[in-house]
VOBA-1610 file (N, C-alpha, C; in pm, whole numbers, padded with zeros to 5 digits, always signed):
BEGIN
Met-04630-02034-00943Met-04517-02031-00796Met-04500-01880-00836Asn-04463-01832-00690Asn-04470-01717-00665Asn-04315-01664-00688Glu-04337-01515-00760Glu-04190-01486-00788Glu-04114-01435-00655Pro-03989-01439-00672Pro-03893-01401-00519Pro-03909-01261-00494Arg-03920-01191-00385Arg-03911-01058-00364Arg-03798-01038-00281Thr-03705-00913-00345Thr-03610-00878-00299Thr-03612-00748-00221Leu-03566-00718-00054Leu-03547-00606+00008Leu-03438-00528-00039Ala-03482-00403-00104Ala-03333-00314-00138Ala-03380-00223-00032Ile-03246-00198+00023Ile-03226-00067+00141Ile-03127+00013+00081Asp-03166+00140+00097Asp-03034+00287+00068Asp-03046+00336+00203Ile-02935+00340+00281Ile-02871+00405+00377Ile-02804+00528+00362Gly-02873+00628+00334Gly-02826+00760+00310Gly-02787+00867+00441Gly-02733+00991+00402Gly-02726+01051+00525Gly-02799+01105+00579Thr-02913+01140+00568Thr-03048+01208+00608Thr-03165+01098+00571Gly-03191+00997+00504Gly-03267+00906+00537Gly-03248+00761+00500Ile-03310+00665+00544Ile-03312+00540+00505Ile-03400+00480+00412Lys-03388+00457+00307Lys-03535+00414+00230Lys-03514+00277+00176Ala-03662+00196+00194Ala-03637+00066+00169Ala-03781+00024+00053Ala-03764-00073-00034Ala-03872-00104-00122Ala-03848-00267-00149Leu-03964-00316-00209Leu-03952-00449-00239Leu-03931-00438-00407Leu-03850-00541-00440Leu-03829-00562-00618Leu-03857-00694-00631Asp-03899-00699-00782Asp-03947-00822-00861Asp-03796-00881-00912Glu-03855-01024-00955Glu-03729-01073-01001Glu-03653-00994-01124Ala-03715-00916-01179Ala-03625-00807-01308Ala-03609-00681-01225Gly-03582-00672-01124Gly-03546-00516-01047Gly-03644-00429-01054Ser-03789-00443-01078Ser-03905-00347-01073Ser-03955-00331-00933Leu-03993-00182-00905Leu-04058-00178-00766Leu-04200-00214-00749Ile-04192-00283-00622Ile-04317-00349-00603Ile-04384-00248-00503Gly-04486-00204-00519Gly-04574-00130-00412Gly-04475+00015-00407Glu-04500+00069-00293Glu-04466+00196-00260Glu-04321+00172-00194Arg-04204+00297-00208Arg-04103+00287-00122Arg-04149+00342-00014Gln-04044+00310+00100Gln-04069+00367+00227Gln-03965+00421+00268Arg-03963+00542+00347Arg-03845+00607+00442Arg-03866+00664+00549Val-03712+00647+00620Val-03712+00690+00748Val-03591+00784+00779Pro-03620+00836+00867Pro-03490+00954+00868Pro-03356+00888+00928Thr-03246+00893+00874Thr-03125+00842+00910Thr-03098+00841+01082Pro-03084+00786+01173Pro-03052+00828+01293Pro-02951+00914+01284Pro-02953+01013+01412Pro-02843+01121+01409Pro-02705+01081+01447Lys-02566+01110+01439Lys-02476+01075+01419Lys-02421+01118+01589Pro-02302+01027+01622Pro-02282+00912+01589Pro-02382+00826+01600Val-02423+00725+01491Val-02516+00583+01491Val-02461+00479+01557Ala-02552+00452+01653Ala-02521+00327+01753Ala-02549+00209+01658Pro-02484+00100+01664Pro-02545+00005+01543Pro-02707-00056+01580Glu-02694-00068+01723Glu-02838-00102+01732Glu-02968+00000+01712Asp-02931+00140+01678Asp-03019+00230+01657Asp-03051+00215+01477Leu-02910+00202+01418Leu-02928+00174+01275Leu-03024+00040+01238Val-02988-00057+01297Val-03073-00191+01285Val-03235-00154+01349His-03228-00086+01405His-03413-00019+01449His-03466+00047+01337Ala-03385+00144+01294Ala-03447+00215+01178Ala-03465+00157+01037Ile-03378+00024+01036Ile-03399-00061+00920Ile-03513-00133+00940Asp-03530-00183+01067Asp-03663-00259+01094Asp-03780-00175+01068Gln-03787-00045+01119Gln-03909+00013+01117Gln-03921+00051+00935Val-03826+00099+00882Val-03861+00116+00705Val-03874-00039+00650Ala-03826-00129+00685Ala-03875-00253+00613Ala-04027-00324+00683Ala-04069-00278+00789Ala-04177-00345+00855Ala-04281-00323+00771Pro-04335-00230+00702Pro-04446-00187+00625Pro-04456-00270+00489Leu-04336-00320+00440Leu-04325-00398+00330Leu-04358-00546+00298Gly-04367-00572+00439Gly-04416-00714+00450Gly-04295-00817+00385Ser-04339-00935+00341Ser-04242-01079+00352Ser-04136-01028+00231Phe-04041-01097+00215Phe-03932-01101+00125Phe-03845-01208+00119Glu-03812-01273+00011Glu-03705-01356-00004Glu-03574-01400+00023Arg-03506-01257-00038Arg-03397-01214-00075Arg-03375-01067+00008Phe-03227-01062+00020Phe-03193-00930+00102Phe-03037-00927+00068Pro-03008-00871-00060Pro-02863-00880-00107Pro-02792-00767-00007Val-02681-00777+00038Val-02600-00699+00087Val-02484-00654+00018Met-02495-00510-00024Met-02422-00434-00066Met-02371-00315+00010Ser-02252-00231-00049Ser-02222-00099+00003Ser-02199-00029-00108Ala-02209+00083-00115Ala-02140+00200-00174Ala-02136+00357-00123Met-02017+00379-00137Met-01986+00492-00061Met-01928+00618-00144Gly-01997+00722-00082Gly-01945+00838-00167Gly-01959+00848-00329Gly-02073+00751-00343Gly-02091+00785-00490Gly-02009+00673-00590Ser-01933+00565-00508Ser-01832+00467-00568Ser-01968+00362-00627Ser-01888+00300-00689Ser-01944+00161-00713Ser-02012+00072-00592Pro-02110+00020-00620Pro-02134-00122-00511Pro-02069-00195-00486Arg-02014-00232-00358Arg-01966-00343-00353Arg-02021-00425-00235Arg-02005-00575-00262Arg-02034-00673-00182Arg-01963-00652-00036Ile-02024-00666+00069Ile-01978-00674+00185Ile-02053-00747+00299Ser-01978-00793+00405Ser-02041-00875+00499Ser-02108-00790+00589Ala-02230-00892+00615Ala-02315-00830+00709Ala-02294-00883+00857Pro-02308-00815+00934Pro-02303-00857+01089Pro-02389-00963+01152Thr-02309-01108+01176Thr-02424-01220+01197Thr-02517-01187+01249His-02538-01115+01354His-02679-01099+01394His-02801-01089+01296Trp-02755-01024+01193Trp-02862-00971+01079Trp-02887-01105+01056Arg-02835-01207+01024Arg-02863-01309+00936Arg-02945-01309+00819Val-02887-01263+00724Val-02931-01242+00601Val-02826-01311+00500Ser-02941-01350+00378Ser-02837-01432+00280Ser-02934-01375+00153Ile-02845-01384+00037Ile-02913-01362-00111Ile-02955-01498-00141Cys-02915-01611-00067Cys-02956-01755-00156Cys-03050-01792-00075Lys-03082-01768+00049Lys-03195-01850+00167Lys-03291-01729+00190Pro-03439-01802+00209Pro-03513-01720+00273Pro-03470-01666+00401Cys-03522-01488+00432Cys-03470-01462+00567Cys-03607-01371+00598Ser-03636-01339+00713Ser-03723-01289+00779Ser-03676-01147+00727Pro-03823-01063+00742Pro-03826-00892+00750Pro-03767-00861+00849Ser-03726-00908+00971Ser-03698-00859+01070Ser-03545-00886+01073Ile-03455-00755+01022Ile-03328-00777+01027Ile-03261-00795+01181
//
């Protein structure tokens, strides 16, 4: 049986990073990075950048939706409905 792969994304002020993690949270392959779109960032520009950074990673089964602001602790947030992401169900790598 294949181990589920989780897409991890870090949206930073200068770069958006993405990587795949195994069930134990260990990195699978190489991390990817694209520049963060210039401010003010339109939602469609952010989604496009996430698509770009995630595309080379291949398929994944999970995508946890979290937010951390200004160095604070991560908090679970709701994703826009058009992203169709779920930590419980398989989702497409095209967010």
